[in-house]
N, CA, C and O atoms as CSV, one atom per row, in Angstrom:
chain,resi,resn,atom,element,x,y,z
A,1,MET,N,N,-23.518,-17.344,7.321
A,1,MET,CA,C,-22.628,-16.624,8.176
A,1,MET,C,C,-22.321,-15.207,7.564
A,1,MET,O,O,-21.983,-15.096,6.386
A,2,ALA,N,N,-22.444,-14.197,8.354
A,2,ALA,CA,C,-22.243,-12.811,7.886
A,2,ALA,C,C,-20.723,-12.434,7.937
A,2,ALA,O,O,-19.962,-12.885,8.793
A,3,ALA,N,N,-20.359,-11.591,6.972
A,3,ALA,CA,C,-18.968,-11.099,7.003
A,3,ALA,C,C,-18.791,-10.035,8.075
A,3,ALA,O,O,-19.742,-9.324,8.400
A,4,THR,N,N,-17.562,-9.911,8.641
A,4,THR,CA,C,-17.257,-8.844,9.572
A,4,THR,C,C,-16.269,-7.875,8.983
A,4,THR,O,O,-15.341,-8.291,8.291
A,5,PHE,N,N,-16.433,-6.625,9.229
A,5,PHE,CA,C,-15.553,-5.556,8.711
A,5,PHE,C,C,-14.850,-4.912,9.847
A,5,PHE,O,O,-15.486,-4.548,10.836
A,6,THR,N,N,-13.544,-4.752,9.748
A,6,THR,CA,C,-12.760,-4.079,10.802
A,6,THR,C,C,-11.814,-3.148,10.131
A,6,THR,O,O,-11.083,-3.559,9.230
A,7,LYS,N,N,-11.797,-1.906,10.532
A,7,LYS,CA,C,-10.870,-0.893,9.968
A,7,LYS,C,C,-9.571,-0.949,10.717
A,7,LYS,O,O,-9.532,-0.810,11.939
A,8,ILE,N,N,-8.489,-1.158,9.964
A,8,ILE,CA,C,-7.117,-1.210,10.644
A,8,ILE,C,C,-6.182,-0.321,9.899
A,8,ILE,O,O,-6.456,0.094,8.773
A,9,ALA,N,N,-5.061,-0.024,10.535
A,9,ALA,CA,C,-4.019,0.757,9.962
A,9,ALA,C,C,-3.199,-0.187,9.003
A,9,ALA,O,O,-3.216,-1.412,9.120
A,10,LEU,N,N,-2.524,0.451,8.102
A,10,LEU,CA,C,-1.606,-0.333,7.222
A,10,LEU,C,C,-0.664,-1.119,8.045
A,10,LEU,O,O,-0.251,-0.649,9.106
A,11,ARG,N,N,-0.286,-2.314,7.618
A,11,ARG,CA,C,0.635,-3.247,8.320
A,11,ARG,C,C,1.911,-3.440,7.467
A,11,ARG,O,O,2.057,-4.457,6.789
A,12,PRO,N,N,2.802,-2.485,7.507
A,12,PRO,CA,C,4.031,-2.726,6.608
A,12,PRO,C,C,4.857,-3.894,7.011
A,12,PRO,O,O,5.455,-4.546,6.155
A,13,ALA,N,N,4.918,-4.190,8.278
A,13,ALA,CA,C,5.864,-5.266,8.699
A,13,ALA,C,C,5.132,-6.588,8.826
A,13,ALA,O,O,5.765,-7.601,9.124
A,14,GLY,N,N,3.851,-6.619,8.617
A,14,GLY,CA,C,3.118,-7.884,8.750
A,14,GLY,C,C,2.843,-8.172,10.199
A,14,GLY,O,O,2.778,-7.277,11.042
A,15,GLY,N,N,2.685,-9.427,10.460
A,15,GLY,CA,C,2.417,-9.823,11.892
A,15,GLY,C,C,0.938,-9.645,12.236
A,15,GLY,O,O,0.135,-9.237,11.397
A,16,ALA,N,N,0.606,-9.952,13.456
A,16,ALA,CA,C,-0.833,-9.897,13.858
A,16,ALA,C,C,-1.268,-8.507,14.175
A,16,ALA,O,O,-2.473,-8.256,14.139
A,17,SER,N,N,-0.391,-7.563,14.489
A,17,SER,CA,C,-0.855,-6.266,14.933
A,17,SER,C,C,-0.810,-5.276,13.737
A,17,SER,O,O,-0.039,-5.430,12.790
A,18,ALA,N,N,-1.673,-4.267,13.844
A,18,ALA,CA,C,-1.705,-3.230,12.828
A,18,ALA,C,C,-0.597,-2.266,13.054
A,18,ALA,O,O,0.015,-2.265,14.123
A,19,GLY,N,N,-0.311,-1.429,12.066
A,19,GLY,CA,C,0.673,-0.396,12.184
A,19,GLY,C,C,0.185,0.771,13.039
A,19,GLY,O,O,-0.808,0.631,13.753
A,20,ASP,N,N,0.844,1.887,12.985
A,20,ASP,CA,C,0.499,3.016,13.919
A,20,ASP,C,C,-0.375,4.042,13.232
A,20,ASP,O,O,-0.787,5.002,13.882
A,21,GLY,N,N,-0.683,3.892,11.941
A,21,GLY,CA,C,-1.555,4.864,11.305
A,21,GLY,C,C,-0.847,6.100,10.698
A,21,GLY,O,O,-1.462,6.928,10.025
A,22,LEU,N,N,0.481,6.185,10.971
A,22,LEU,CA,C,1.191,7.325,10.480
A,22,LEU,C,C,1.643,7.112,9.025
A,22,LEU,O,O,1.568,5.993,8.519
A,23,GLY,N,N,2.092,8.127,8.377
A,23,GLY,CA,C,2.605,8.005,6.973
A,23,GLY,C,C,3.831,7.060,6.932
A,23,GLY,O,O,4.602,6.933,7.883
A,24,ILE,N,N,3.945,6.415,5.766
A,24,ILE,CA,C,5.091,5.546,5.493
A,24,ILE,C,C,5.922,6.154,4.471
A,24,ILE,O,O,5.444,6.343,3.353
A,25,LEU,N,N,7.214,6.506,4.763
A,25,LEU,CA,C,8.126,7.122,3.844
A,25,LEU,C,C,8.625,6.098,2.825
A,25,LEU,O,O,9.109,5.026,3.191
A,26,VAL,N,N,8.502,6.439,1.555
A,26,VAL,CA,C,8.932,5.537,0.486
A,26,VAL,C,C,10.414,5.810,0.280
A,26,VAL,O,O,10.770,6.840,-0.292
A,27,VAL,N,N,11.285,4.916,0.730
A,27,VAL,CA,C,12.707,5.087,0.585
A,27,VAL,C,C,13.329,4.350,-0.639
A,27,VAL,O,O,14.389,4.706,-1.155
A,28,ALA,N,N,12.599,3.317,-1.051
A,28,ALA,CA,C,13.120,2.508,-2.151
A,28,ALA,C,C,12.978,3.308,-3.494
A,28,ALA,O,O,12.048,4.088,-3.703
A,29,THR,N,N,13.941,3.052,-4.345
A,29,THR,CA,C,13.893,3.694,-5.711
A,29,THR,C,C,13.788,2.644,-6.820
A,29,THR,O,O,13.820,2.989,-8.001
A,30,ALA,N,N,13.662,1.369,-6.449
A,30,ALA,CA,C,13.500,0.258,-7.352
A,30,ALA,C,C,12.863,-0.929,-6.674
A,30,ALA,O,O,12.696,-0.943,-5.454
A,31,THR,N,N,12.505,-1.928,-7.462
A,31,THR,CA,C,11.895,-3.127,-6.808
A,31,THR,C,C,12.947,-3.821,-6.032
A,31,THR,O,O,14.109,-3.690,-6.417
A,32,ALA,N,N,12.685,-4.558,-4.966
A,32,ALA,CA,C,11.447,-4.583,-4.269
A,32,ALA,C,C,11.266,-3.346,-3.405
A,32,ALA,O,O,12.172,-2.962,-2.667
A,33,GLY,N,N,10.106,-2.727,-3.495
A,33,GLY,CA,C,9.883,-1.447,-2.816
A,33,GLY,C,C,9.776,-1.540,-1.339
A,33,GLY,O,O,9.892,-2.602,-0.727
A,34,THR,N,N,9.541,-0.351,-0.773
A,34,THR,CA,C,9.332,-0.216,0.692
A,34,THR,C,C,8.008,-0.906,0.974
A,34,THR,O,O,7.038,-0.713,0.241
A,35,ALA,N,N,7.960,-1.731,2.059
A,35,ALA,CA,C,6.724,-2.438,2.433
A,35,ALA,C,C,5.717,-1.379,2.956
A,35,ALA,O,O,6.023,-0.515,3.777
A,36,ILE,N,N,4.488,-1.526,2.404
A,36,ILE,CA,C,3.442,-0.677,2.769
A,36,ILE,C,C,2.304,-1.431,3.585
A,36,ILE,O,O,1.789,-0.946,4.592
A,37,HIS,N,N,1.988,-2.586,3.082
A,37,HIS,CA,C,0.966,-3.411,3.804
A,37,HIS,C,C,1.168,-4.871,3.531
A,37,HIS,O,O,1.447,-5.241,2.391
A,38,THR,N,N,1.039,-5.717,4.524
A,38,THR,CA,C,1.103,-7.111,4.413
A,38,THR,C,C,-0.304,-7.733,4.633
A,38,THR,O,O,-0.919,-7.568,5.687
A,39,ALA,N,N,-0.755,-8.415,3.649
A,39,ALA,CA,C,-2.100,-9.022,3.743
A,39,ALA,C,C,-2.110,-10.208,4.721
A,39,ALA,O,O,-1.054,-10.766,5.016
A,40,ASP,N,N,-3.242,-10.581,5.204
A,40,ASP,CA,C,-3.347,-11.725,6.130
A,40,ASP,C,C,-3.080,-12.986,5.378
A,40,ASP,O,O,-3.224,-13.018,4.156
A,41,THR,N,N,-2.695,-14.025,6.065
A,41,THR,CA,C,-2.394,-15.361,5.476
A,41,THR,C,C,-3.630,-16.278,5.485
A,41,THR,O,O,-3.520,-17.435,5.079
A,42,THR,N,N,-4.797,-15.801,5.934
A,42,THR,CA,C,-5.991,-16.624,5.965
A,42,THR,C,C,-6.800,-16.446,4.666
A,42,THR,O,O,-7.151,-15.318,4.320
A,43,PRO,N,N,-7.094,-17.511,3.961
A,43,PRO,CA,C,-7.802,-17.365,2.691
A,43,PRO,C,C,-9.209,-16.784,2.787
A,43,PRO,O,O,-9.763,-16.343,1.780
A,44,THR,N,N,-9.787,-16.779,3.973
A,44,THR,CA,C,-11.082,-16.140,4.140
A,44,THR,C,C,-11.040,-14.694,4.574
A,44,THR,O,O,-12.062,-14.100,4.917
A,45,THR,N,N,-9.870,-14.150,4.555
A,45,THR,CA,C,-9.677,-12.728,4.945
A,45,THR,C,C,-9.322,-11.927,3.701
A,45,THR,O,O,-8.404,-12.265,2.954
A,46,ILE,N,N,-10.084,-10.850,3.504
A,46,ILE,CA,C,-9.905,-9.993,2.367
A,46,ILE,C,C,-9.609,-8.568,2.869
A,46,ILE,O,O,-10.366,-8.043,3.685
A,47,ASP,N,N,-8.529,-7.938,2.400
A,47,ASP,CA,C,-8.222,-6.589,2.729
A,47,ASP,C,C,-8.564,-5.665,1.627
A,47,ASP,O,O,-8.124,-5.828,0.489
A,48,GLU,N,N,-9.409,-4.617,1.990
A,48,GLU,CA,C,-9.773,-3.631,1.016
A,48,GLU,C,C,-8.897,-2.385,1.363
A,48,GLU,O,O,-9.047,-1.772,2.419
A,49,LEU,N,N,-7.995,-2.052,0.439
A,49,LEU,CA,C,-6.924,-1.100,0.709
A,49,LEU,C,C,-7.246,0.258,0.126
A,49,LEU,O,O,-7.602,0.374,-1.047
A,50,TRP,N,N,-7.119,1.303,0.965
A,50,TRP,CA,C,-7.222,2.662,0.594
A,50,TRP,C,C,-5.903,3.352,0.862
A,50,TRP,O,O,-5.421,3.400,1.994
A,51,LEU,N,N,-5.325,3.889,-0.213
A,51,LEU,CA,C,-3.940,4.419,-0.151
A,51,LEU,C,C,-3.860,5.761,-0.767
A,51,LEU,O,O,-4.366,5.981,-1.868
A,52,TYR,N,N,-3.210,6.702,-0.056
A,52,TYR,CA,C,-3.011,8.071,-0.523
A,52,TYR,C,C,-1.534,8.411,-0.511
A,52,TYR,O,O,-0.806,7.957,0.373
A,53,ALA,N,N,-1.084,9.184,-1.451
A,53,ALA,CA,C,0.356,9.591,-1.555
A,53,ALA,C,C,0.486,11.083,-1.402
A,53,ALA,O,O,-0.419,11.816,-1.802
A,54,TYR,N,N,1.609,11.578,-0.820
A,54,TYR,CA,C,1.988,12.903,-0.804
A,54,TYR,C,C,3.399,13.067,-1.288
A,54,TYR,O,O,4.280,12.359,-0.801
A,55,ASN,N,N,3.674,13.968,-2.228
A,55,ASN,CA,C,5.000,14.237,-2.728
A,55,ASN,C,C,5.512,15.551,-2.157
A,55,ASN,O,O,5.000,16.614,-2.507
A,56,ASP,N,N,6.512,15.497,-1.284
A,56,ASP,CA,C,7.088,16.654,-0.694
A,56,ASP,C,C,8.244,17.189,-1.447
A,56,ASP,O,O,8.900,18.115,-0.969
A,57,HIS,N,N,8.553,16.636,-2.659
A,57,HIS,CA,C,9.728,17.051,-3.427
A,57,HIS,C,C,9.341,18.350,-4.164
A,57,HIS,O,O,8.158,18.648,-4.329
A,58,SER,N,N,10.370,19.127,-4.609
A,58,SER,CA,C,10.124,20.327,-5.417
A,58,SER,C,C,9.864,20.036,-6.857
A,58,SER,O,O,9.648,20.955,-7.646
A,59,SER,N,N,9.878,18.762,-7.230
A,59,SER,CA,C,9.613,18.329,-8.577
A,59,SER,C,C,8.578,17.236,-8.628
A,59,SER,O,O,8.253,16.649,-7.596
A,60,THR,N,N,8.057,16.948,-9.779
A,60,THR,CA,C,7.186,15.814,-9.979
A,60,THR,C,C,7.948,14.488,-9.753
A,60,THR,O,O,9.116,14.366,-10.123
A,61,VAL,N,N,7.266,13.500,-9.139
A,61,VAL,CA,C,7.886,12.200,-8.843
A,61,VAL,C,C,6.907,11.079,-9.328
A,61,VAL,O,O,5.694,11.133,-9.124
A,62,VAL,N,N,7.506,10.107,-9.956
A,62,VAL,CA,C,6.686,8.951,-10.365
A,62,VAL,C,C,6.809,7.889,-9.185
A,62,VAL,O,O,7.883,7.518,-8.710
A,63,LEU,N,N,5.596,7.470,-8.797
A,63,LEU,CA,C,5.509,6.472,-7.754
A,63,LEU,C,C,4.972,5.159,-8.409
A,63,LEU,O,O,4.060,5.156,-9.235
A,64,THR,N,N,5.620,4.046,-7.964
A,64,THR,CA,C,5.168,2.701,-8.480
A,64,THR,C,C,4.722,1.899,-7.235
A,64,THR,O,O,5.499,1.738,-6.294
A,65,VAL,N,N,3.523,1.419,-7.233
A,65,VAL,CA,C,3.044,0.565,-6.199
A,65,VAL,C,C,3.053,-0.831,-6.707
A,65,VAL,O,O,2.445,-1.110,-7.741
A,66,GLU,N,N,3.726,-1.739,-6.018
A,66,GLU,CA,C,3.737,-3.226,-6.330
A,66,GLU,C,C,2.658,-3.879,-5.571
A,66,GLU,O,O,2.835,-4.166,-4.387
A,67,TYR,N,N,1.491,-4.146,-6.209
A,67,TYR,CA,C,0.373,-4.657,-5.525
A,67,TYR,C,C,0.352,-6.139,-5.403
A,67,TYR,O,O,-0.281,-6.831,-6.200
A,68,GLY,N,N,1.040,-6.636,-4.412
A,68,GLY,CA,C,1.050,-8.105,-4.131
A,68,GLY,C,C,2.086,-8.849,-4.952
A,68,GLY,O,O,2.242,-10.052,-4.742
A,69,GLY,N,N,2.809,-8.218,-5.874
A,69,GLY,CA,C,3.772,-8.872,-6.706
A,69,GLY,C,C,4.584,-7.834,-7.494
A,69,GLY,O,O,4.476,-6.630,-7.264
A,70,VAL,N,N,5.357,-8.312,-8.379
A,70,VAL,CA,C,6.261,-7.367,-9.188
A,70,VAL,C,C,6.109,-7.622,-10.666
A,70,VAL,O,O,6.897,-7.082,-11.442
A,71,ALA,N,N,5.180,-8.384,-11.095
A,71,ALA,CA,C,5.025,-8.643,-12.538
A,71,ALA,C,C,4.542,-7.406,-13.301
A,71,ALA,O,O,3.621,-6.735,-12.835
A,72,THR,N,N,5.096,-7.102,-14.384
A,72,THR,CA,C,4.700,-6.037,-15.282
A,72,THR,C,C,3.729,-6.507,-16.308
A,72,THR,O,O,4.054,-7.512,-16.940
A,73,PRO,N,N,2.603,-5.946,-16.569
A,73,PRO,CA,C,2.020,-4.779,-15.909
A,73,PRO,C,C,0.981,-5.214,-14.820
A,73,PRO,O,O,0.372,-4.358,-14.177
A,74,LYS,N,N,0.794,-6.497,-14.628
A,74,LYS,CA,C,-0.443,-6.882,-13.835
A,74,LYS,C,C,-0.399,-6.508,-12.344
A,74,LYS,O,O,-1.447,-6.365,-11.715
A,75,ASP,N,N,0.829,-6.346,-11.768
A,75,ASP,CA,C,0.951,-6.036,-10.343
A,75,ASP,C,C,1.290,-4.599,-10.067
A,75,ASP,O,O,1.334,-4.207,-8.901
A,76,LEU,N,N,1.540,-3.769,-11.103
A,76,LEU,CA,C,2.097,-2.432,-10.841
A,76,LEU,C,C,1.005,-1.297,-11.086
A,76,LEU,O,O,0.226,-1.331,-12.038
A,77,ILE,N,N,1.028,-0.382,-10.215
A,77,ILE,CA,C,0.175,0.794,-10.283
A,77,ILE,C,C,1.143,1.973,-10.279
A,77,ILE,O,O,1.851,2.220,-9.303
A,78,LYS,N,N,1.150,2.711,-11.433
A,78,LYS,CA,C,2.061,3.879,-11.530
A,78,LYS,C,C,1.277,5.156,-11.467
A,78,LYS,O,O,0.201,5.285,-12.051
A,79,SER,N,N,1.857,6.130,-10.723
A,79,SER,CA,C,1.176,7.443,-10.575
A,79,SER,C,C,2.257,8.496,-10.737
A,79,SER,O,O,3.380,8.306,-10.270
A,80,THR,N,N,1.937,9.593,-11.386
A,80,THR,CA,C,2.860,10.763,-11.433
A,80,THR,C,C,2.259,11.786,-10.438
A,80,THR,O,O,1.136,12.269,-10.577
A,81,LEU,N,N,3.096,12.070,-9.436
A,81,LEU,CA,C,2.678,12.949,-8.339
A,81,LEU,C,C,3.264,14.328,-8.521
A,81,LEU,O,O,4.484,14.484,-8.590
A,82,ALA,N,N,2.392,15.352,-8.600
A,82,ALA,CA,C,2.866,16.761,-8.719
A,82,ALA,C,C,3.502,17.168,-7.434
A,82,ALA,O,O,3.156,16.606,-6.395
A,83,SER,N,N,4.400,18.101,-7.430
A,83,SER,CA,C,5.043,18.658,-6.257
A,83,SER,C,C,4.052,19.268,-5.296
A,83,SER,O,O,3.279,20.159,-5.649
A,84,GLN,N,N,4.086,18.786,-4.112
A,84,GLN,CA,C,3.347,19.355,-2.964
A,84,GLN,C,C,1.871,19.693,-3.257
A,84,GLN,O,O,1.349,20.745,-2.887
A,85,ALA,N,N,1.239,18.733,-3.943
A,85,ALA,CA,C,-0.168,18.952,-4.380
A,85,ALA,C,C,-1.178,18.401,-3.411
A,85,ALA,O,O,-2.368,18.357,-3.724
A,86,GLY,N,N,-0.737,17.974,-2.228
A,86,GLY,CA,C,-1.638,17.418,-1.250
A,86,GLY,C,C,-1.740,15.924,-1.433
A,86,GLY,O,O,-0.973,15.328,-2.190
A,87,LEU,N,N,-2.716,15.300,-0.721
A,87,LEU,CA,C,-2.901,13.861,-0.829
A,87,LEU,C,C,-3.491,13.493,-2.159
A,87,LEU,O,O,-4.408,14.165,-2.632
A,88,VAL,N,N,-3.022,12.504,-2.744
A,88,VAL,CA,C,-3.511,11.954,-4.054
A,88,VAL,C,C,-3.945,10.494,-3.808
A,88,VAL,O,O,-3.192,9.674,-3.282
A,89,LEU,N,N,-5.182,10.217,-4.209
A,89,LEU,CA,C,-5.686,8.888,-4.057
A,89,LEU,C,C,-5.028,7.971,-5.075
A,89,LEU,O,O,-5.093,8.209,-6.281
A,90,ILE,N,N,-4.374,6.887,-4.558
A,90,ILE,CA,C,-3.590,5.949,-5.340
A,90,ILE,C,C,-4.394,4.625,-5.493
A,90,ILE,O,O,-4.435,4.036,-6.573
A,91,CYS,N,N,-4.991,4.206,-4.453
A,91,CYS,CA,C,-5.653,2.907,-4.410
A,91,CYS,C,C,-7.036,3.047,-3.743
A,91,CYS,O,O,-7.120,3.219,-2.527
A,92,ALA,N,N,-8.068,2.976,-4.503
A,92,ALA,CA,C,-9.413,3.220,-4.043
A,92,ALA,C,C,-10.201,1.929,-3.743
A,92,ALA,O,O,-11.051,1.523,-4.535
A,93,GLY,N,N,-9.926,1.315,-2.644
A,93,GLY,CA,C,-10.657,0.153,-2.245
A,93,GLY,C,C,-10.367,-1.121,-3.062
A,93,GLY,O,O,-11.224,-1.994,-3.202
A,94,LEU,N,N,-9.172,-1.198,-3.582
A,94,LEU,CA,C,-8.772,-2.480,-4.207
A,94,LEU,C,C,-8.582,-3.552,-3.171
A,94,LEU,O,O,-8.106,-3.263,-2.074
A,95,VAL,N,N,-8.950,-4.823,-3.489
A,95,VAL,CA,C,-8.871,-5.908,-2.589
A,95,VAL,C,C,-7.665,-6.755,-2.778
A,95,VAL,O,O,-7.187,-6.913,-3.901
A,96,ILE,N,N,-7.144,-7.321,-1.686
A,96,ILE,CA,C,-6.088,-8.304,-1.775
A,96,ILE,C,C,-6.466,-9.383,-0.780
A,96,ILE,O,O,-6.721,-9.066,0.382
A,97,GLN,N,N,-6.514,-10.638,-1.182
A,97,GLN,CA,C,-6.959,-11.742,-0.425
A,97,GLN,C,C,-5.907,-12.521,0.213
A,97,GLN,O,O,-4.813,-12.697,-0.324
A,98,GLY,N,N,-6.246,-13.016,1.421
A,98,GLY,CA,C,-5.268,-13.862,2.107
A,98,GLY,C,C,-4.846,-15.110,1.349
A,98,GLY,O,O,-5.568,-15.652,0.512
A,99,ASN,N,N,-3.675,-15.521,1.679
A,99,ASN,CA,C,-3.084,-16.670,1.017
A,99,ASN,C,C,-2.133,-17.340,2.016
A,99,ASN,O,O,-1.762,-16.710,3.006
A,100,ALA,N,N,-1.733,-18.579,1.792
A,100,ALA,CA,C,-0.800,-19.190,2.634
A,100,ALA,C,C,0.492,-18.459,2.803
A,100,ALA,O,O,1.101,-18.449,3.873
A,101,THR,N,N,0.905,-17.834,1.697
A,101,THR,CA,C,2.052,-16.926,1.667
A,101,THR,C,C,1.494,-15.514,1.593
A,101,THR,O,O,0.763,-15.161,0.668
A,102,ALA,N,N,1.866,-14.697,2.616
A,102,ALA,CA,C,1.322,-13.350,2.662
A,102,ALA,C,C,1.677,-12.477,1.443
A,102,ALA,O,O,2.839,-12.426,1.040
A,103,LYS,N,N,0.713,-11.815,0.877
A,103,LYS,CA,C,0.970,-10.928,-0.192
A,103,LYS,C,C,1.304,-9.584,0.365
A,103,LYS,O,O,0.659,-9.120,1.305
A,104,ILE,N,N,2.343,-8.922,-0.219
A,104,ILE,CA,C,2.809,-7.678,0.330
A,104,ILE,C,C,2.617,-6.570,-0.721
A,104,ILE,O,O,2.927,-6.760,-1.897
A,105,VAL,N,N,2.105,-5.420,-0.284
A,105,VAL,CA,C,2.038,-4.233,-1.118
A,105,VAL,C,C,3.250,-3.429,-0.830
A,105,VAL,O,O,3.538,-3.123,0.327
A,106,ARG,N,N,3.963,-3.081,-1.845
A,106,ARG,CA,C,5.259,-2.285,-1.701
A,106,ARG,C,C,5.217,-1.128,-2.653
A,106,ARG,O,O,4.407,-1.111,-3.580
A,107,ALA,N,N,6.097,-0.138,-2.435
A,107,ALA,CA,C,6.142,0.966,-3.329
A,107,ALA,C,C,7.579,1.501,-3.445
A,107,ALA,O,O,8.379,1.439,-2.512
A,108,PHE,N,N,7.858,2.032,-4.651
A,108,PHE,CA,C,9.138,2.709,-4.847
A,108,PHE,C,C,8.885,3.959,-5.663
A,108,PHE,O,O,7.914,4.041,-6.414
A,109,ALA,N,N,9.780,4.944,-5.506
A,109,ALA,CA,C,9.620,6.217,-6.211
A,109,ALA,C,C,10.878,6.594,-6.959
A,109,ALA,O,O,11.959,6.090,-6.653
A,110,ALA,N,N,10.753,7.458,-7.917
A,110,ALA,CA,C,11.929,7.891,-8.711
A,110,ALA,C,C,12.979,8.612,-7.859
A,110,ALA,O,O,14.177,8.615,-8.143
A,111,THR,N,N,12.434,9.233,-6.776
A,111,THR,CA,C,13.351,9.990,-5.902
A,111,THR,C,C,13.048,9.430,-4.449
A,111,THR,O,O,11.910,9.394,-3.981
A,112,ALA,N,N,14.162,9.006,-3.800
A,112,ALA,CA,C,14.043,8.435,-2.483
A,112,ALA,C,C,13.621,9.450,-1.416
A,112,ALA,O,O,14.033,10.610,-1.446
A,113,SER,N,N,12.821,9.008,-0.506
A,113,SER,CA,C,12.429,9.777,0.757
A,113,SER,C,C,11.771,11.094,0.491
A,113,SER,O,O,11.962,12.055,1.236
A,114,LYS,N,N,10.995,11.151,-0.565
A,114,LYS,CA,C,10.214,12.385,-0.866
A,114,LYS,C,C,8.708,12.134,-0.903
A,114,LYS,O,O,7.912,13.071,-0.836
A,115,VAL,N,N,8.318,10.831,-1.012
A,115,VAL,CA,C,6.890,10.488,-1.096
A,115,VAL,C,C,6.510,9.702,0.232
A,115,VAL,O,O,7.196,8.770,0.651
A,116,SER,N,N,5.404,10.141,0.833
A,116,SER,CA,C,4.842,9.446,1.959
A,116,SER,C,C,3.506,8.868,1.602
A,116,SER,O,O,2.713,9.505,0.909
A,117,LEU,N,N,3.235,7.619,2.087
A,117,LEU,CA,C,1.920,6.971,1.827
A,117,LEU,C,C,1.171,6.896,3.086
A,117,LEU,O,O,1.708,6.601,4.154
A,118,PHE,N,N,-0.159,7.185,2.944
A,118,PHE,CA,C,-1.055,7.089,4.097
A,118,PHE,C,C,-2.212,6.248,3.675
A,118,PHE,O,O,-2.463,6.074,2.482
A,119,GLY,N,N,-2.932,5.714,4.651
A,119,GLY,CA,C,-4.092,4.950,4.298
A,119,GLY,C,C,-4.612,4.113,5.398
A,119,GLY,O,O,-4.276,4.306,6.566
A,120,TYR,N,N,-5.463,3.148,5.019
A,120,TYR,CA,C,-6.041,2.203,5.948
A,120,TYR,C,C,-6.598,0.994,5.160
A,120,TYR,O,O,-6.658,0.989,3.931
A,121,VAL,N,N,-6.996,-0.015,5.934
A,121,VAL,CA,C,-7.480,-1.232,5.371
A,121,VAL,C,C,-8.875,-1.536,6.008
A,121,VAL,O,O,-9.044,-1.436,7.223
A,122,ASN,N,N,-9.825,-1.894,5.187
A,122,ASN,CA,C,-11.077,-2.486,5.733
A,122,ASN,C,C,-10.828,-3.950,5.621
A,122,ASN,O,O,-10.783,-4.494,4.518
A,123,ARG,N,N,-10.660,-4.618,6.767
A,123,ARG,CA,C,-10.421,-6.042,6.767
A,123,ARG,C,C,-11.777,-6.756,6.837
A,123,ARG,O,O,-12.581,-6.565,7.750
A,124,ILE,N,N,-11.969,-7.581,5.824
A,124,ILE,CA,C,-13.209,-8.327,5.692
A,124,ILE,C,C,-12.993,-9.799,5.963
A,124,ILE,O,O,-12.199,-10.438,5.273
A,125,THR,N,N,-13.688,-10.363,6.965
A,125,THR,CA,C,-13.495,-11.773,7.205
A,125,THR,C,C,-14.872,-12.469,6.905
A,125,THR,O,O,-15.926,-12.102,7.424
A,126,VAL,N,N,-14.764,-13.465,6.055
A,126,VAL,CA,C,-16.005,-14.164,5.604
A,126,VAL,C,C,-16.037,-15.552,6.131
A,126,VAL,O,O,-16.986,-16.290,5.867
């Protein structure tokens, strides 16, 4: 059986439907972060995540992505974002697999409401 690939918007709230494709404002400044994407709960579904960040603050901001969990350091991706430097690739095709309990990708930043995350998911069903 061949795998199928479907490009979807990030799903911050989970559920069966995709998000709207617009930027997601990171309002959280500590764990648990702002929800960015909720993986599927089917073990045969793999989400390949592409995530970009934009810092609209006048200063550098540290962004922490909680990739399916909050354990240090295995679940955390930290990036230092320069002020208004355009989109920065944060997550280049990393995969997160379905599980009975949905894994959630979250993010928090040192300064609230200054970083927006954009991206998409290549949903792979095997």
